[in-house]
C-alpha positions in Angstrom: 2.6 -1.1 -11.4 -0.6 -3.0 -12.3 -2.9 -4.7 -9.8 -5.5 -7.3 -10.6 -8.0 -7.0 -7.8 -10.0 -10.1 -8.9 -7.1 -12.5 -8.7 -5.2 -10.8 -6.0 -2.0 -10.3 -8.2 0.2 -7.3 -8.3 2.8 -6.7 -11.0 5.8 -4.1 -11.0 7.5 -3.7 -14.5 5.8 -7.0 -15.5 7.3 -9.0 -12.5 4.6 -10.6 -10.2 5.1 -9.6 -6.6 4.0 -12.1 -4.0 2.3 -10.4 -1.1 1.2 -11.6 2.3 -2.6 -11.3 3.2 -1.7 -8.1 5.3 0.5 -6.6 2.5 -2.3 -7.3 0.0 -4.9 -5.6 2.2 -2.7 -2.4 2.7 -2.1 -2.2 -1.0 -5.7 -2.6 -1.8 -6.7 0.2 0.5 -4.0 2.5 -0.7 -4.7 1.6 -4.5 -8.4 2.0 -4.2 -7.9 5.5 -2.5 -4.9 6.5 -4.8 -4.5 10.3 -4.9 -6.1 10.5 -1.4 -4.3 10.9 2.0 -5.0 7.7 4.1 -4.6 8.6 7.8 -2.9 6.1 10.1 -6.1 5.5 12.0 -8.2 4.9 9.0 -5.7 2.4 7.5 -5.3 0.6 10.9 -9.0 0.4 11.4 -9.7 -1.0 7.7 -7.0 -3.5 7.7 -6.7 -4.8 11.3 -9.9 -3.4 12.9 -10.8 -0.6 15.3 -9.0 -2.0 18.3 -5.8 -1.3 16.3 -6.5 2.4 15.4 -3.7 3.7 17.6 -1.0 1.0 16.7 1.0 3.2 14.3 4.2 1.1 14.8 2.5 -1.9 13.4 1.4 0.1 10.4 4.9 1.5 9.7 6.5 -2.0 10.0 3.9 -3.5 7.4 4.3 -0.5 5.0 8.1 -0.9 5.2 7.7 -4.6 4.2 5.3 -3.6 1.3 7.6 -1.0 0.1 10.4 -3.5 0.1 8.6 -5.7 -2.3 7.2 -3.0 -4.6 9.8 -0.3 -4.7 13.4 -0.3 -5.8 15.4 2.8 -4.7 17.7 2.6 -7.9 14.7 2.6 -10.3 13.1 5.8 -8.7 9.8 4.0 -8.3 8.1 5.2 -5.1 4.4 4.2 -5.2 3.6 4.8 -1.5 4.5 8.4 0.1 4.6 9.1 3.7 3.0 12.2 5.1 4.9 12.4 8.4 2.7 12.2 11.5 -0.4 11.9 9.3 -0.6 8.8 7.0 0.3 7.5 3.5 -0.7 8.4 0.0 -0.5 6.4 -3.2 0.3 9.1 -5.8 0.5 7.2 -9.1 -3.1 7.1 -10.2 -2.0 6.0 -13.9 0.0 3.2 -12.4 -2.9 1.3 -10.8 -5.4 -0.8 -12.7 -8.2 -3.2 -12.0 -8.5 -6.0 -14.4 
């Protein structure tokens, strides 16, 4: 995966992935904090605002949509890992770039 933060573009295996505003915000938070666990409350607050900090179902729904665009089960590419009852982490530090 490569991410161009300046142009708001994401590519997986050279193919551009078109993301909604929310998907882009989530990807940006996870990528900028790659290798660090992002608790549910922190992601919700950063993307939607503090009034959404307990709306975990909204976060799960949008993470699922983002994964659907970025990850393919057949290729074994999992960029976003779930830590049950805690949050999410993007493990692939080497896969994230800022151009």
